[in-house]
Every structure is written in C-alpha cells, then in structure tokens.
N, C-alpha and C positions, 0 to 999 in steps of 0.2 A: 327229727321234727323242726320244720320252720315254721315259725305262728309269726303273723301281725295282727297287733292288737286292737290295733287303731283301722276303723275303714278309712280314717281321715289323715293316716302317715301312711304313704306305701314308698317303695323305692324297690328298683328291680335292676342290680347287678348286673355288669357286661363281664362275661366270663373270656380272660386273655390268656396267650398262649405265656405262660412263665418264662422270662430270660432265660435261665439255667436249662430250659429245653430247645430254647430258641436257636442258643449260640454253639450245642452240640449237633443242630440240625444244620447250621449253616458250614459248621467245618465239615461235615460229612458227606455235603455237596463239594466244597472244593477240594475233598481229597478223591472224590471219586472223579472229577475233571482231568486230575493228575492223571488218571490211572486209563485215559481213553484211549480211543484207536489212535495211530498216529496223525492221521487226517483231521486234527482238531478243529482247525477253521471251519473246516466243511460243516461239521457237525452243529458247532454252536452255532453257524448261518440257518441251518436247516432250523433248530430250536428258536432263533429268533422268527423266522417267519413264522413257523407254528404260534409262535406267542403273539403275534400279529394280529393273525386270521381268528385266533382264539378271540383278543380282546375286539376283533370285528363284530364277531356272534354277539360277545354279550351285551355290546352296545347296540347292536339289531335287539335283542330282544328285550333289552329295558328300554328303547324307545315302544316297541310293539305293546309291550306291557301298560307304558304310559298313555296310549294311546286309546286302551280299552277301559272305558269309564267303569265297568266292573271290577278288573284284574286292581286296577289304579286304586280303587276304594279298599281292593283288597288289602293292597300294600301298605296303605296307610294304615288301617285297622290293625296290623301286625306290628307295626312301628308302636303303636301305642300300648300292643300287648307287652311290648320289649320295653316299654318304659322312656321312648323315647318322643316323647310331647312336643318336646321345642321343634324337633324335624319335622315331626307331624303337621304343627302349624304352618311350618313352610311349603310342604306339600300340598295340603289343603288349601292354601291359597294360590298354587300354582293349578290344582285342579278346579278351581272356581274359575278361575281365568279363561282356562282352557274348554272347560263344560257346563259352567253356570253352578248354582245352588240344587241340594236338594235335602229332606230331612236329614237323612242318613249322616250325610258330610256335615249338615250343621250341629248335629248331635257329637259327632269326634270333636267339631270345634269347641263345643262348648266344655266338651270334658277335657280338651288339650289346654283352653285357659285355666280349668280350675285346678290341672295338676301342674301347672308353672306359675300358680300362687297369683294369679291375675283375678281376682272374687269379683269385683265388680262387675267387670267383663263378664264372667262366668255366668254371673246370676242373670242380666241382660238376656245372654243368649239364650239359656236354658228357659227362661221367660216366653223368648219367640217361639219355641217349640212348643208351649203350652196346649197350642189350638188344632195342633197335629197329633198324626198317629204316632209322635214320639213323646207324647206326654208323661207317660208314667216314669220314661227313662228323665224328663226334664224335672220331674216333684225331685227325686231321687237324688239328682244333681244338687238341686237348691239344698235342699236336706243334708247333704254332706259338706257344702257348702259352710251353712249355718251351723253345723255341726263343730267344725274347724275353728269357727270364730268363737266356740263356746255357749251358743244359744242352742242347745239339747231342747228345749222343750217345743220352740219354733220350727226346730229340726224335723222333730218327731212328729208335728202335724205334717209336713210335706212328706215324709218316709211315708206316713199313715196313707197317704193319698197316693202315692205309688205300690205300694203292696193292696189299696181295694182295686187298682186296676188290672195290678197283674198277682195275682193271691198265692200263684205256685214259684213265684221266683224266688227262689231262697235267699239270695244276696238283699232283697228289697226288705225281707222277713228279720234278715238276723241285722241289719244296719239299722232299723227302726227299733230294734229290740236292743242294741247297745246305745243309741240315742236315749231311750228311755231310762236306760238304767244311766247313763251319767247325769241323767236330768234328776234323779233320784226316785222315780215311779217304779220300784225295784218291781213288784208286783204286777204291776202291768206288762213289764218285758217279758213276763216268764211265757205267752204263749206264742208271740213273734221269735224268740230263742229257740224253743223247742221244737215249734214246728219249722223253722230254717232246717235245723240240727236233722229231723227226719226226711225233708224232703233231699237234702245231700249230705247224707253223715258221714262222707270221706273227706270233707274239705276242712282243712286246718282251723281255717281261721272261724268257723261254724262252730267246730268243735271248743276251740280256745272260749268263746260269746257264753256258751251253754256252763263250760267249769267256772266261768268267771260270774255267772249267775246264780250257779248252784254256791260256789262258795260265799259270795256275800250274801246270801239266803240264810246260813248255817249249815246247809247242808255236805258239812267236810268231805262224811266219808262217802257221799255218791260221787262228790268232786275230784275225791283222790281216785277213787275208782275209773272215772273217766280217764284221767289223765294216765293211769296205770295202763288203758287200754290201748291208751293214743302211743303209748312209749315215748312221750313227753321226757326231755333232756329236763334237768335242776333250773337251769335255768329260765327254759322256758316257763317253768311251772312259778320261778319264782317272779315271774314278771305277771305272771297271772294272777297271785297271790295280791302284788300290790294295788293291780287294777282292781282286783274284788276289794281291799280295802278302801281306795278311791271313792267305789262304786257305794259301799257302805256307807261310809260318812257323807254323801251327798243324798242319801235314803234317810239319814238320822235326821239332819240339815231340812230335809220337804216334811218329815213327820212331827217336827216342833214348831213349823209354819202354817203347816195345813189347818190344825184348829182354828187359829185367829182367822183365816183368811173363810173357812166357814162359817164363823162365827158372825163376820162380817156380810156375807149373802144373805145370813139369816136375817139379819137387821133389817137391810136393805129390803129385804122381801117382805118386813111387817111379821116375822115370826120370830117368837121366843124362841133363843138358843138353849 
C-alpha cells in the first residue's frame, strides 16, 4: 500500500519500459524480418505506407481534440492527474490564446503554479478565483500553499472555508485535519479527520491521516488495528509513527503556550485569570 503522508508533497512516477524488456523486443523484430517472405522490399514499403497513414490519422485526431474546448480541457486535466504540471502550464497558455479563459482553466492554472513551486503566483491565481464558483477550490489551494510554507494555522483557516463550502468533500476535510494536527490543534483535528475517513474509507491517504491522529492521541491499539486492516507495510507504518511523533510534539508546544495566551486575553478583557 502506497501512502502519501503530506498533502503538500506529491510525486507521480511515470512507468517506463525497462531496457531489459525493450532490447529482446527489438531483437525479436529484427529476427522476424529475416524470416519474412522473399519480397521483403515490397513488405517494407507497405509497412512504411501504413505507418504514414497511421501518423496522419493520429495527427488529425490530435488536431480535432485541440479544437474542441471540452476535450482539450479534459486532456489538460489528465496531464495534471498524471503529474505533468509543467506541460499542463504550456497547454493552458495555448488553450487561453485560442479560446480565452474560464474558471475551470484558471483553477487548473493555479494548481499547476502551486505544484511547480511558484507559490506567489499560485496564491494570486487562487485569490482571483475567490469570487467565482471555484471559491472552495481556491480556499483549498491557498491552504495547501500556506501549509507547505509551514503556516499551518493560517492554512487551517483557509481549509475550513473550503470545507464550509463543500462539506462532503473528503479531501478538503482530510487536509483541514492534517493542517490542524501539524499546527498542534490535535483535538480540533479529530472531527475533520474522521469525517474524511467515513466519506471515503478506501482512500489510502485519508486512512493514513486517521492513523496519525489515533497514534498521536495515544490510541495505539486502534491505530495498529487500522493499519492491520489496511494491510500497511512496515515502511509505511514507520513513516506514520514518525509523523505522529511530530504531531505530538506540536501539540505539546501548543499546550505549553496556550495558558499564557489565554491569560493575556483575559487580562485584556478586564477579567481576572
């Protein structure tokens, strides 16, 4: 089971054909050519013609796809799903030159800017979406950028806005819970973390967040049982325990500083602490 511990650090590996497989395949093709019919030149010419026709067909299909706005948007979205955010930025620019902008395209642009490490540009792009029907996604994106910068409590504020707009989005709830945990607000994180888990109980990352919360909260037996049910491998379990220890330390720091903060508020309000 593969688990991504932090919603602010993602990597999508591309699958390539190993050289050990590619070489025998090439050799087999060469050998098959040697055993062909005597009129090899004619066969090769026919194959070349077929390849040319196939290339023309593919080019025609590609141009048709890029001329259809909804299909082109789908292609850009697929690029981002596969982790090709740099490439998606180029296609977003091409789409914008040809068809203009729309909230869906601008949201994908903001996500691409975030995923390519252009935080300032991403924040501005998300803010431009706050007055559109993509406002929840914008708050979520701003929260992810702030969380990556280590400002977890401000991130939680943005993510809470996203959750309030889309209460049944498990990703938003999980990311809110994670930000609260990293900010030391361990008990505040319980509801969004468990809510996300129940909304999408098969999602590995949501399961991991729930296990982190359980472990950091001292519920080790429940955490181990959940890891067992999810068939987590030991490297994943070790990473979760390490993350839970970090959350626990953040909670301890917050607990130590909270009484002083509460006392200051009480004094400013004219109330005896």
